[in-house]
Structure formats: structure tokens, C-alpha cells
BALOBA-1460 file (C-alpha; in Angstrom, 3 decimals):
// residues 86
<rec num="1" residu="m" x="-90.642" y="120.674" z="-8.550"/>
<rec num="2" residu="g" x="-88.500" y="123.712" z="-9.361"/>
<rec num="3" residu="k" x="-85.979" y="123.681" z="-12.215"/>
<rec num="4" residu="e" x="-82.980" y="124.000" z="-9.873"/>
<rec num="5" residu="k" x="-84.139" y="121.086" z="-7.711"/>
<rec num="6" residu="l" x="-84.768" y="118.989" z="-10.821"/>
<rec num="7" residu="m" x="-81.233" y="119.660" z="-12.100"/>
<rec num="8" residu="e" x="-79.782" y="118.758" z="-8.689"/>
<rec num="9" residu="r" x="-81.642" y="115.439" z="-8.653"/>
<rec num="10" residu="a" x="-80.580" y="114.607" z="-12.210"/>
<rec num="11" residu="r" x="-76.951" y="115.530" z="-11.443"/>
<rec num="12" residu="d" x="-76.946" y="113.443" z="-8.274"/>
<rec num="13" residu="e" x="-78.431" y="110.506" z="-10.164"/>
<rec num="14" residu="l" x="-75.752" y="110.848" z="-12.866"/>
<rec num="15" residu="f" x="-72.970" y="110.851" z="-10.261"/>
<rec num="16" residu="s" x="-74.522" y="107.820" z="-8.585"/>
<rec num="17" residu="h" x="-74.616" y="105.947" z="-11.900"/>
<rec num="18" residu="i" x="-70.985" y="106.876" z="-12.588"/>
<rec num="19" residu="n" x="-69.856" y="105.526" z="-9.215"/>
<rec num="20" residu="r" x="-71.943" y="102.340" z="-9.378"/>
<rec num="21" residu="c" x="-71.180" y="101.370" z="-12.975"/>
<rec num="22" residu="g" x="-67.390" y="101.467" z="-12.757"/>
<rec num="23" residu="v" x="-67.120" y="103.775" z="-15.746"/>
<rec num="24" residu="l" x="-64.236" y="105.619" z="-14.055"/>
<rec num="25" residu="q" x="-61.878" y="102.787" z="-15.034"/>
<rec num="26" residu="a" x="-63.184" y="102.523" z="-18.626"/>
<rec num="27" residu="e" x="-61.351" y="103.601" z="-21.785"/>
<rec num="28" residu="d" x="-62.233" y="107.045" z="-23.152"/>
<rec num="29" residu="d" x="-64.307" y="105.680" z="-26.068"/>
<rec num="30" residu="d" x="-66.276" y="103.467" z="-23.696"/>
<rec num="31" residu="k" x="-66.822" y="106.404" z="-21.322"/>
<rec num="32" residu="k" x="-68.209" y="108.499" z="-24.169"/>
<rec num="33" residu="h" x="-70.569" y="105.732" z="-25.303"/>
<rec num="34" residu="w" x="-71.679" y="105.087" z="-21.714"/>
<rec num="35" residu="m" x="-72.214" y="108.806" z="-21.086"/>
<rec num="36" residu="d" x="-74.305" y="109.195" z="-24.272"/>
<rec num="37" residu="e" x="-76.586" y="106.349" z="-23.233"/>
<rec num="38" residu="t" x="-76.839" y="107.519" z="-19.634"/>
<rec num="39" residu="i" x="-77.681" y="111.101" z="-20.601"/>
<rec num="40" residu="d" x="-80.393" y="109.747" z="-22.940"/>
<rec num="41" residu="y" x="-81.756" y="107.731" z="-20.017"/>
<rec num="42" residu="i" x="-81.716" y="110.757" z="-17.702"/>
<rec num="43" residu="g" x="-83.491" y="112.773" z="-20.389"/>
<rec num="44" residu="e" x="-86.261" y="110.156" z="-20.385"/>
<rec num="45" residu="r" x="-86.442" y="110.140" z="-16.578"/>
<rec num="46" residu="y" x="-86.549" y="113.934" z="-16.388"/>
<rec num="47" residu="p" x="-88.552" y="115.066" z="-19.439"/>
<rec num="48" residu="d" x="-88.714" y="118.673" z="-18.189"/>
<rec num="49" residu="l" x="-84.964" y="119.075" z="-18.722"/>
<rec num="50" residu="t" x="-84.035" y="120.893" z="-21.918"/>
<rec num="51" residu="d" x="-81.379" y="119.814" z="-24.412"/>
<rec num="52" residu="g" x="-79.180" y="122.546" z="-22.923"/>
<rec num="53" residu="d" x="-79.670" y="121.083" z="-19.437"/>
<rec num="54" residu="l" x="-78.710" y="117.628" z="-20.678"/>
<rec num="55" residu="t" x="-75.647" y="119.013" z="-22.461"/>
<rec num="56" residu="g" x="-74.596" y="120.653" z="-19.191"/>
<rec num="57" residu="l" x="-75.080" y="117.377" z="-17.326"/>
<rec num="58" residu="r" x="-72.986" y="115.563" z="-19.937"/>
<rec num="59" residu="e" x="-70.143" y="118.082" z="-19.491"/>
<rec num="60" residu="i" x="-70.313" y="117.771" z="-15.709"/>
<rec num="61" residu="g" x="-70.314" y="113.973" z="-16.009"/>
<rec num="62" residu="i" x="-67.303" y="113.939" z="-18.334"/>
<rec num="63" residu="r" x="-65.352" y="116.188" z="-15.954"/>
<rec num="64" residu="f" x="-66.361" y="114.005" z="-13.019"/>
<rec num="65" residu="c" x="-64.908" y="110.987" z="-14.848"/>
<rec num="66" residu="q" x="-61.496" y="112.641" z="-15.337"/>
<rec num="67" residu="p" x="-58.949" y="111.937" z="-12.593"/>
<rec num="68" residu="a" x="-57.801" y="115.005" z="-10.675"/>
<rec num="69" residu="i" x="-54.302" y="113.537" z="-10.542"/>
<rec num="70" residu="a" x="-52.919" y="111.463" z="-13.378"/>
<rec num="71" residu="h" x="-52.276" y="107.871" z="-12.389"/>
<rec num="72" residu="g" x="-51.337" y="104.572" z="-13.927"/>
<rec num="73" residu="a" x="-48.235" y="102.690" z="-14.967"/>
<rec num="74" residu="s" x="-46.907" y="105.352" z="-17.363"/>
<rec num="75" residu="r" x="-47.262" y="108.046" z="-14.707"/>
<rec num="76" residu="a" x="-45.509" y="105.901" z="-12.078"/>
<rec num="77" residu="s" x="-42.566" y="105.177" z="-14.358"/>
<rec num="78" residu="k" x="-42.074" y="108.881" z="-15.125"/>
<rec num="79" residu="k" x="-42.083" y="109.643" z="-11.422"/>
<rec num="80" residu="l" x="-39.547" y="106.887" z="-10.770"/>
<rec num="81" residu="d" x="-37.275" y="108.129" z="-13.584"/>
<rec num="82" residu="a" x="-37.400" y="111.669" z="-12.176"/>
<rec num="83" residu="a" x="-36.496" y="110.383" z="-8.714"/>
<rec num="84" residu="t" x="-33.397" y="108.509" z="-9.931"/>
<rec num="85" residu="v" x="-32.074" y="111.561" z="-11.814"/>
<rec num="86" residu="a" x="-31.779" y="113.654" z="-8.664"/>
């Protein structure tokens, strides 16, 4: 299997794990711990990936776990305060 195809499979597997494990709702420290363990697991599953490849997958995974739009109670209250000022 070519290097590019191998990276695609590993990336897709990482995204699948992220979605199935509910790590998106976890605290930042828990996300980091989870990501470390998952990247170690992927490194075992795909031994042809280099440390640089795994570092790239970790960065992609961390970005994938960040919300595109901030949400939560503190965000909602700021929005409500801004609406009442106008």
C-alpha cells in the first residue's frame, strides 16, 4: 500500500475513533490524554508510519476536536448580554 493511502486510512480511522468515543465533549486534559493513547494505538496498527506522520495525525486530530464555533453556557450568556444592550 502506498504511503499516501496509508496516511488516508490512518486519518480516517482516527476521525472514526474521535466520533465514536465521544471525546469531542471531553475536557482539554482528557482530550490530550485520549489523543496520546489513540495515536500510540494507530502507530501500532500502522507500523510503516513515521514519528513525523504520527505527529501530523495528532495535530489533525486535535484540530478536528476543536469546535468551529464556540458554544456552551458562557458563550450563550455573552450573546444574550450583547442582545439586551442594543
